[in-house]
C-alpha positions as CSV (number, residue, x, y, z in Angstrom):
1,X,112.8,87.7,96.5
2,X,115.5,89.2,98.3
3,X,113.3,92.7,98.4
4,X,110.9,90.8,100.1
5,X,113.2,89.1,102.5
6,X,114.4,92.6,103.8
7,X,111.4,94.1,103.9
8,X,110.0,90.8,106.2
9,X,113.3,91.3,108.2
10,X,112.4,95.2,108.8
11,X,108.5,94.4,109.9
12,X,109.7,91.7,112.3
13,X,112.0,94.1,114.1
14,X,109.4,96.9,113.7
15,X,106.7,94.4,115.7
16,X,109.5,93.1,118.3
17,X,110.4,96.9,118.8
18,X,107.1,98.5,118.9
19,X,105.3,95.8,121.2
20,X,108.3,95.4,123.9
21,X,108.1,99.6,124.4
22,X,104.7,98.6,125.5
23,X,105.8,96.0,128.2
24,X,103.3,93.8,126.3
25,X,103.4,90.6,126.0
26,X,101.2,89.3,123.6
27,X,99.4,90.2,120.5
28,X,96.3,89.4,118.4
29,X,94.6,89.9,115.2
30,X,91.3,89.3,113.3
31,X,91.9,86.5,110.8
32,X,89.5,87.4,108.2
33,X,90.7,84.3,105.0
34,X,91.9,86.8,103.4
35,X,95.7,87.7,101.8
36,X,96.1,91.2,104.4
37,X,95.4,89.3,108.1
38,X,97.0,86.1,106.6
39,X,100.5,88.0,105.9
40,X,100.9,90.1,109.2
41,X,99.6,86.7,111.0
42,X,102.5,84.9,109.3
43,X,104.8,87.9,110.3
44,X,103.6,88.3,113.9
45,X,104.2,84.3,114.6
46,X,108.3,84.6,113.4
47,X,108.4,87.5,116.2
48,X,106.0,86.1,119.1
49,X,105.3,82.7,118.1
50,X,102.2,81.4,120.9
51,X,102.6,85.0,122.1
52,X,99.8,85.8,119.1
53,X,96.4,84.9,118.8
54,X,94.2,85.5,115.6
55,X,90.1,85.4,115.9
56,X,88.4,84.4,113.3
57,X,85.3,86.1,113.3
58,X,82.5,85.1,110.9
59,X,79.0,86.0,110.4
60,X,75.5,84.7,108.5
61,X,76.8,87.0,105.1
62,X,80.8,85.0,105.2
63,X,81.3,82.1,102.8
64,X,82.7,79.0,104.6
65,X,85.6,79.1,102.1
66,X,86.9,82.8,103.9
67,X,86.5,80.2,107.7
68,X,88.3,77.0,105.3
69,X,90.7,79.5,104.2
70,X,92.0,80.7,107.5
71,X,91.9,77.8,108.9
72,X,93.6,75.8,106.4
73,X,96.5,78.7,107.1
74,X,96.2,78.1,111.0
75,X,96.9,74.3,110.2
76,X,99.2,74.6,108.2
77,X,101.6,77.5,110.7
78,X,100.3,76.2,113.5
79,X,98.9,79.3,114.3
80,X,96.7,79.6,117.8
81,X,93.4,80.5,116.8
82,X,89.9,81.2,118.6
83,X,85.8,81.3,116.4
84,X,84.0,84.4,118.3
85,X,80.9,84.7,115.9
86,X,79.5,88.0,115.9
87,X,76.4,87.0,113.7
88,X,74.3,86.7,117.2
89,X,75.0,90.4,117.9
90,X,74.8,91.4,113.7
91,X,71.2,90.1,113.9
92,X,70.0,91.5,117.0
93,X,70.6,94.7,115.9
94,X,69.0,94.2,111.7
95,X,66.1,93.1,113.3
96,X,66.2,96.5,114.9
97,X,66.6,98.2,111.7
98,X,64.6,97.2,109.2
99,X,65.7,99.5,107.0
100,X,69.7,99.3,106.9
101,X,71.7,98.9,103.5
102,X,74.7,97.2,102.6
103,X,76.5,100.2,103.5
104,X,75.6,100.5,107.0
105,X,75.3,96.4,107.6
106,X,79.4,96.4,106.4
107,X,80.3,99.4,108.5
108,X,78.5,98.1,111.6
109,X,80.0,93.9,110.6
110,X,83.7,95.9,110.9
111,X,82.8,97.7,114.3
112,X,81.3,94.2,116.0
113,X,84.5,92.5,114.8
114,X,87.2,95.5,115.8
115,X,85.2,95.5,118.7
116,X,85.3,91.9,119.6
117,X,89.3,92.0,118.9
118,X,89.7,94.4,121.6
119,X,87.6,92.6,124.1
120,X,90.2,89.9,123.5
121,X,93.1,91.8,123.6
122,X,91.7,93.1,127.2
123,X,91.2,89.1,128.1
124,X,94.6,87.9,126.4
125,X,96.5,91.1,127.8
126,X,97.4,91.8,123.6
127,X,98.1,94.6,120.8
128,X,95.9,94.3,118.9
129,X,97.6,93.8,115.2
130,X,96.0,95.7,112.0
131,X,95.8,94.7,108.5
132,X,95.0,97.7,106.2
133,X,97.2,98.1,103.5
134,X,99.0,101.2,101.8
135,X,95.8,101.0,98.9
136,X,93.1,101.0,101.3
137,X,94.2,103.4,103.6
138,X,95.2,105.9,100.8
139,X,91.3,105.2,99.5
140,X,89.7,105.0,102.6
141,X,88.8,102.0,101.7
142,X,88.2,100.6,105.8
143,X,85.9,101.5,108.6
144,X,86.6,103.9,110.8
145,X,86.5,102.3,114.2
146,X,86.3,98.9,112.2
147,X,88.9,97.3,110.2
148,X,90.9,100.7,110.8
149,X,91.3,100.1,114.2
150,X,94.9,99.0,115.4
151,X,97.9,99.6,117.9
152,X,100.0,98.7,115.2
153,X,99.9,97.9,111.4
154,X,103.1,96.6,110.1
155,X,101.2,96.6,106.1
156,X,100.2,100.0,106.0
157,X,102.9,101.4,103.4
158,X,102.5,98.0,101.6
159,X,100.2,98.6,98.3
160,X,97.9,95.6,97.8
161,X,99.9,94.4,94.9
162,X,102.6,94.0,97.2
163,X,101.1,91.9,99.5
164,X,100.3,89.6,97.1
165,X,104.5,89.5,96.6
166,X,105.3,89.1,100.5
167,X,102.3,86.6,100.8
168,X,104.0,84.7,98.4
169,X,107.7,84.5,99.9
170,X,105.7,84.2,102.8
171,X,104.8,80.6,101.8
172,X,100.5,82.1,102.5
173,X,98.6,79.2,101.1
174,X,97.7,79.2,97.8
175,X,93.9,79.6,98.2
176,X,93.7,82.6,99.8
177,X,96.3,83.8,97.5
178,X,94.5,83.0,94.4
179,X,90.6,84.2,95.8
180,X,88.5,87.0,94.9
181,X,89.6,89.7,97.9
182,X,86.4,90.2,99.8
183,X,85.5,91.6,103.3
184,X,82.6,89.4,103.3
185,X,80.5,92.2,104.6
186,X,77.3,91.0,102.8
187,X,76.5,88.6,100.2
188,X,78.5,88.8,96.8
189,X,80.3,91.6,98.2
190,X,83.8,92.5,96.6
191,X,86.5,94.7,97.4
192,X,87.2,95.2,93.5
193,X,83.8,95.6,92.4
194,X,82.9,98.2,95.1
195,X,86.3,100.2,93.9
196,X,85.4,100.0,90.1
197,X,88.8,98.5,89.3
198,X,91.2,95.7,90.3
199,X,93.7,96.5,92.7
200,X,96.8,96.1,90.0
201,X,95.1,98.9,87.7
202,X,94.7,101.0,91.1
203,X,98.2,100.3,92.5
204,X,99.8,101.5,89.6
205,X,98.3,104.9,89.3
206,X,98.4,105.1,93.3
207,X,102.2,104.8,93.0
208,X,102.6,107.7,89.8
209,X,100.8,109.9,91.8
210,X,101.6,109.1,95.8
211,X,105.2,108.1,95.5
212,X,106.2,109.7,92.0
213,X,104.5,112.8,92.7
214,X,103.6,113.0,89.4
215,X,100.3,115.4,87.5
216,X,97.3,114.8,86.2
217,X,98.8,115.4,82.9
218,X,101.7,113.1,83.3
219,X,100.0,110.3,84.5
220,X,96.9,110.7,82.0
221,X,99.9,111.0,79.0
222,X,101.2,107.1,80.1
223,X,97.7,106.5,79.0
224,X,96.1,106.1,82.3
225,X,92.2,106.4,82.5
226,X,91.4,109.9,83.2
227,X,88.4,108.4,85.4
228,X,90.0,106.1,87.1
229,X,92.6,108.9,88.1
230,X,89.6,111.2,89.1
231,X,88.2,108.7,91.7
232,X,91.4,107.9,93.4
233,X,92.0,111.9,93.6
234,X,88.7,112.4,95.1
235,X,89.2,109.0,97.6
236,X,92.0,110.4,98.7
237,X,91.6,113.3,99.8
238,X,88.3,112.6,101.1
239,X,88.8,109.9,103.0
240,X,92.0,112.5,104.9
241,X,90.2,112.2,108.1
242,X,90.3,108.3,108.2
243,X,94.1,109.0,108.0
244,X,94.4,111.0,110.6
245,X,93.2,110.9,114.7
246,X,90.0,112.6,115.8
247,X,90.6,116.9,115.1
248,X,90.5,118.4,118.9
249,X,89.4,122.1,119.0
250,X,92.1,124.1,120.9
251,X,91.2,126.5,123.3
252,X,94.4,125.7,126.0
253,X,98.4,126.6,125.8
254,X,99.1,122.7,125.4
255,X,96.5,121.2,123.2
256,X,96.9,117.5,122.3
257,X,97.5,116.4,118.9
258,X,98.0,120.6,118.1
259,X,101.1,121.1,120.8
260,X,101.2,118.5,123.5
261,X,103.3,116.2,121.2
262,X,104.9,113.6,122.5
263,X,106.7,109.9,121.3
264,X,103.8,107.4,121.4
265,X,106.5,105.0,123.4
266,X,107.3,108.0,126.1
267,X,108.2,107.3,129.7
268,X,108.5,109.0,132.8
């Protein structure tokens, strides 16, 4: 576990340094009852203690077990938390839009949750911490301006399989570690069912393609599924826009994100 001891130390330093640079003292995150937000919560608690606020945001599609698991984590580690249901807002919109499919419903749920977290962050004068892992970011498995929105993301360079290992090191509760990944965006929703493969299968290929930069033929020669590899490659490139700031059309000599580029934490 020496690897995850070092990773934990590095990520805690990252959180401490980057939050202090902003002059803000507090942080907030959405706690879903899933493994990603649990890991971020425990990392943040090491740095911020009572200055961390975890927000649980159930809807009528959330499983009771997810809420129970989030509460168990808070109880075990003494995490400061509040519950802010999005059920009323989501139902009100659904009543006006009877043709909503699961994709729209899921995207809206993710955006309502993030709108809620950012509103609470304004109340608490806190920065919002992200909880998307590298597997999700590479595959575009997230909602723009929903769960992908944050000020800082400490786990965005950890694959999902690595998040599980870090969770074990941090002592995340067993119920969270062993549950099937789901964002509870609609009844019966499953992350791995949506993607068509397990995270273990996806991560094995993602690491070869992204980290080792092997060719398609080299990866297939190692016995990996051609269909899965093609799906991964297609998703990586199709969803590149989700990993970038909004593109601004250039009209002047100094355009934001083109040639008006300063460090994020620049000061006069």
